[in-house]
N, C-alpha and C positions, 0 to 999 in steps of 0.2 A: 142357465147362463146367458148373458147377453152376447150378441155376435162380436161385440168388441173384446169381451172376455174371452171368447172361443178363439178369436183371431191371435190374441197373445199367446194362448196355450199352443196353437197351431204353429205360429212362428218359432216358439221354443222347441217344440217337439222336431220340427224339420231341421232346424239349425243344429240341434244335438245329434241328429241321425246323419248329418251331411247331405241333406237334401235341399238345404236353402241357405245362401244362394248357391248356384253352381250347377244344378242339374239341368243342363242346357238352358235355354230361356223358358222352360215350361213353367217354373213358378219364378217369375221375375222379381227382381229386388223390391219393386214398388207395388206387388200384389197386395191387395186388400180383398179378403174374402167378402163376397156380398150375400151368401147364403151358407148355411151349415149343411155339409153333405153327410146324410146319414147312410151308413153301410152295416148291414147285418147279415151273418151267417146263422140262420136259425135264430136262437134266442141270445147269441152272442154278438155284441155290437163291436164293430171296428172302432177303436178309440185311440187314434194319434199314436200308433206304433205299438199297440199291443200284439202279442204273440198268438199265432194260429198254426195248427199243426196240418199236414197234407190232408188228413182223413176229415178235417173240419171244414174243408174248402172246396170239396168235390163238385158242389152244386152251386150254381150262381147265387150271389148274395141278394138280399132286398135292398133296394136303393130308395131313398126318400130325400125330399128336399122342399123348401118353401119357395115361393116367389120372391125374387129381389125386389127391394124398394124400387118403385119407379118403373119396373119392367112391364111391358105391354102384356095384355092377357094372350096375345098370340105367340109370345116368345116360347122358343123351343131350345133344347139343350142336348149336347153330346156328352157322353160319358166315356172316359178311356181308363182301362185298368192295364198298366204297364209295369215291368220289372226292370230297374236299372242294374240289376245284380245277375244278370243271366250270362254264362251258366253258374258262376259263383261270384260272391262279392270280392274275391281275390283276383279273379280274372274275368271281368265283365265283358268280354269280347262280342258278346250277342246282344248287348244292351241296345235299345230297349226291346225287351220281349213284349209282344202285344197279346194280352191275355183276353181282352174284352173291348169291343167298340159298339156302343149303343147311340143311335141317333134320334131326333125327333121327340126326345123326352118333354114331358111337361110337368111343371112343379105342382105340388100338393097332391100328386098321385104317388101311391106307393108302387114301385116298379119291381116287379118279379117276371122273370122269363120274358122280357121285353124282346121285341124284333131286333136282331144284331146285325151289324155289318160285319163283324167278326165274332163268331159264336164263342160262348164263354169256355174257357179251358182253365180249370183250376190250377193254381200254382203246385208245383211239384219239386221242390228242391229236394236233393238227395240227403241221406241221413249224415253223410259226412261233410256237408256243406255248412258254413256258417249260415244264419238266418238271412233271407232275402228281405229286401224293402219292397213292398207293393204299394204303388201310388195309385189312388182313385182321383180322377181329374174331371171336374165338371166345367164345360164350357157353354156359354150362351151362342148359339148359332146365329149368323146374319140371316136377315128375312130372306125367305125363299131359298135357302139352302137345300140342295137335293143331292144326297150321295148315295152311291151304290157300293156293293161288295168289292168291285173291282177299283173303287177309288182308294180303298184302304189297303188292299193286298189279299193275297190267298189265305185259305185256311190250313195249308200244309204246314207241318211242323217247321220246316226250313224257311217257309215264307213268313212266319211269325217273328223271327228273330231279325235283330238289327233294324227294328222299325224306326224310321226318321221322324219321330214323334213331333219335335218342334218344327221341322219343315212343313209337315202335314197340317198342323194346327194353323200356322201362318198361311199356307196356301189356301186354306178354306176359311179364313177370316174368323176363327173362333177366339173367343174372349173368355179367359179363365175366371170362374166366379166362385168355385168352391173346391177344396181339397180334403182329402182324408188319406190316411195310409196305415198300413199294417206291417209287421213282420211275420214271414212264413218260414217253417221249419218242417223237416222230415219227421215223421212219426217217431224215428228211433234216434234223433238228434238229442245230445245232452251237452251242456256247457263243460 
């Protein structure tokens, strides 16, 4: 599939899920993906809103992407995984929940267990919650960006909630280049 075809599928899935436009300015209305963001948990790929159970997402996923057209060879990227539905889609008072933040990523490398500013914490919606939406957002970093764990926030459970993702992205000059997303549900959840 071409990047243009992927973009149309991405827009449609985000729109249908209520993630575009309107999830703060994280996915702006004028967003055009510049690369396809691959995310896989084991052999199962994240594909624009497919469902994963808690037991499938305990370990960090594999991330892959190719260089954008025209990007310099020295370009680096930041990946955010966030939950806009914490603690439940009906009461998202802790949105955005910060699940994972990795910086300094390079394209054309398969990323597993990359050094993280926020260590991976697998999604854990309760069985009685509707499925949560989980966004994987890939941003091009400005040249020379150097972030530390303190720039993101602590690792404690209560420090991960209510992450002001849009403010953090803007403050660090990050430019969105790729998006993928999935649904997550408890192992015992049923429709």
